[in-house]
Steps between C-alpha positions, in 0.01 A plus 500: 500500500630844408627731774358844428685781670715804423822406318698665782412205727426216254820301564463531878137386488602200288779419748239483778299262283775278353795534741791278398343384177710581190414835345790548256736269311804671349863481391772727636672714236736275304381180672316203348365366831138572589432630854177559693372790712207454738218748548641583844844571352344703219307710753805557720714616206226737380480653848879547500482680166224728632709585807812559291312735267386709797860514624603637159242777528223369273164669569147406384462534121876549446625306201742210487581309179609145421734452203546123494396170353263279699645391835376452856661830605268671251195366685645586842567856382158557342300376796737670744433828319124442512535452878611862542260637235785571255446487123701227324596557137623200300760543224568233240839337562588570137427875517767736371678768706299769322172324584572455870633855530176630345278293731699584815477871421133486396392320818760652735621158616695503831636143522583276206526123555704323231549134411830393350818661366342636182229687689742630764744631239224693323363639826846603621574685176182710516490554879656849484245601233202421726465761780214316674694171528652445846593131505561192287439156656647194325320163512779273364779466756756423227464844339825700498415839650723790397754603764396862431134438583393607850128485409460126442400231750488125455157350569653323803620833645161656420317219684722551806346848534167330575620163628362521855191695389602818686211704362229234478252703707526778238460245221183363657367852546551556128309178426207654686523821298521326160205568269379378162561850364876479561710447189657153498700497176590718206563274199671663206368365172769391259337694217488366143448847352652759733623595847398277791227623732465417868174313562375565853368191683331536839449246777128526431556386141692198628225418749235514227712300256585227753134461596374490139768253388440277802142456380606346166862381525528159674840522671536403866740391774560163330656669195867555421538802275818575306587853389590541134434866425685770698326644807526834320232375260153568642379157384761317710474747789120478527506122450773450765308711753182303425685173559652628827154612618375144433786340697663341193874430492698734272798354313719803428682445171781753466613406148216490243734340244508190720125484559455158336773342713359671811155359421639148460678532837214652701181366331273806530124466474452855366687770309398820328676577173485676168396303187861474375576242770226269372596567138846365583349193669276442198795529262707258710225236501440540126873464440502180706208367299674583171807305611315203650480154342190410298320321785594763760389781271170328431437450872582863583271631225225267623545617862479867400194436286325321787610774741359762268164325467474443875618841624402733215201351321327392821631651826566850362140512382358377828406160354561162662730276292351164400623202702702351211688829452556539875650151518724558197613835641589334830713244312671762280557722801679219683704386198591833335356825632617457860853443364481828306395681818772324702762615251393859571521429875126480564397199707180642649412808291223726623473826304730703278381860448626644172480863384713792385467439125270328253475124553506305175185280482722213376720525810201540734339186357826306533550593868146393589534186288796374705297545819634833623241755612611823333304792645507762226445851627541868430623784713705816521730663749231767527238240600729328751524197273179304450215647301366164382596133500378148429349307791624148570230239458268736314442539125747723318560599139837457330603849393322691777665655806231375734230656716555838670564475876217611727646834610549644153261663255588450133356726231570488127514846340348586161848459347535155661743602775484311829422741787532409868366627830519363853695481827801325343562780248791738567425848631736621228858549388744651750545875438351471149193725498490523122518123454231450767268743323508291183506157671159540665171613347238723662328197658825378659564214256863421426603477133699178454608557140385145421231419245257224591144378538283301741322180399301274735667660801854446372742771389678471166790725400588580141793745514671798658365823349849645459622182331233478231661540157333647196653392171528740207205304355281602796491158669545473878753248632529378862875426530489325839254246364726422203812491719347258752405273208858492367666457841344155523760379249801341667743665255381854589617664823398867449295679238393856424225550244523802268197640317418859595466717189653224288331317215533154656603326824862406560691379806838515667570148624762390753545123461545246779867471408574168670227319307569681173871418518406137567272504193784645291739224610248227426451641150873556430462877491832644614540852643783693659272727701139568599503799267585273208237245603225763529590643160483162324207467263448131591458582870279796413278275285481234774378752765258666255341165416440434870347846542270442201374180662428678828315795346258314274216597738569872452337723241726564200563862600608387852756248379873566515628530144871563562740443787850602602695259721705678765827344624455632855222551755301810584641623834417725792848653472417629153166632628311252278333313788333619817592346836204266452643396160231671292635643176534878467382543144620858442854404605501185288375691197775755548779247566408283200384774265729397213407132526129584509526729195682226310207260557272746318721548196329379183 
């Protein structure tokens, strides 16, 4: 049963309830061994952080920031800050010096907590440029702190300031003064089109979101929940807080690149993720099927077909499968599908919320077919994550983003834009009066920038308004829809669709180099470099043929007619990706201007 209380005391209330039961499973920086932290230990460390913050002069609604990857210290710091009514501001661990300098100055951050060497080095270099910044606290004990840095503390030294809870009576007084109107977080959006804006999130928004999600998301104290997305991402942050409020065990995964290995070691029952994770799983299983022997391949195809009939044609539509199908599914599940899940690390899967980008219907069907309950949803930082989601055990439609949660009012404007109103919606952007004036209409509805429609109580999204392309022939193209279709192919790692003001659709394609190089070797195609491989007409033809197969369902004017293969990835360093790995189209168009123009030469 969910514990409903102010976030300032959530961990302490759970400690009273669960005591020495495991709350967190984690790895120390640089270690491969998994360790456990009980609810009592979690509560004690949070209290120490609260006391230490008071000893460093933090007052109610002062700002601290966390510039780190996921780690247990991150959680201690956030909840310790909530305990003294401070505002915690998360920075992506991959943020640049310019980005963190801007956010520190914009929010007037007083203490910056950093993760590893990379984050410390950036923070140290910009410290003198940030007048509000008083201290840096380093989580990783192996970080080399500059000998000319009197402002930095290790996390161990910081904790010592609150070790014996010298100011606990003041902390508890602040718990009593905490209100839902206090600001909890300011989350800076990564911005696909311009400067990042600080989204204000109050404790009242969290309270409303946790209550509404509890009504429809079946996670409880029996679940083990692994973190995949960074806590900076509102999806992971809101999901993690929901799981903590339900008494679930959090498995804190510090390195997202090792998520599959971490899953196989810890066997989570739940994980929230973006669609790209499941696209990679889908590609891996398809690759295994392609390389299987005749009998194995036939069995795997049969198992997926049975899984699709059972889970999609019947259960997703609220229909009871016939006995013969149920028996065959049970057999195929034991012989094949359970092995697929085990390979991912899922022995007892519960639910797997997925949002953040368009989910390919092909991938969604596959995940359900292998017996994994993908909960497709939709949300924004401005809505404190969930706007809508599928409900486990209830009918759902492949391609929808589920039913709106109870606290939120969804309205579709005359132009098709999704508008939102309710207690989970942000009060606005921090110090951005002009942006706030355009973000909300006269009735208080927030403009999402997403185009969609409601059907039978479910929300369907079609595209981002700013992303809609209009070709020179007057046809509208939804690039994210086309991109999600192409990303299903195992030989394609990244793609950016081009169409705006052009006479046809083209695409910049970054191949999955490992698989493409393997294909080249198998077909005796020899190359000295990736540049040479991507320029080869035979490789170009091979990728184009695969794209043509994938896009048969599209209208002719939506189909990609020409492609350019790029020998390197889009990167955050080049400004081509946001911190959440969404492509920044204006930057990509600028960086690849010559290549794009060449695709349109007659």
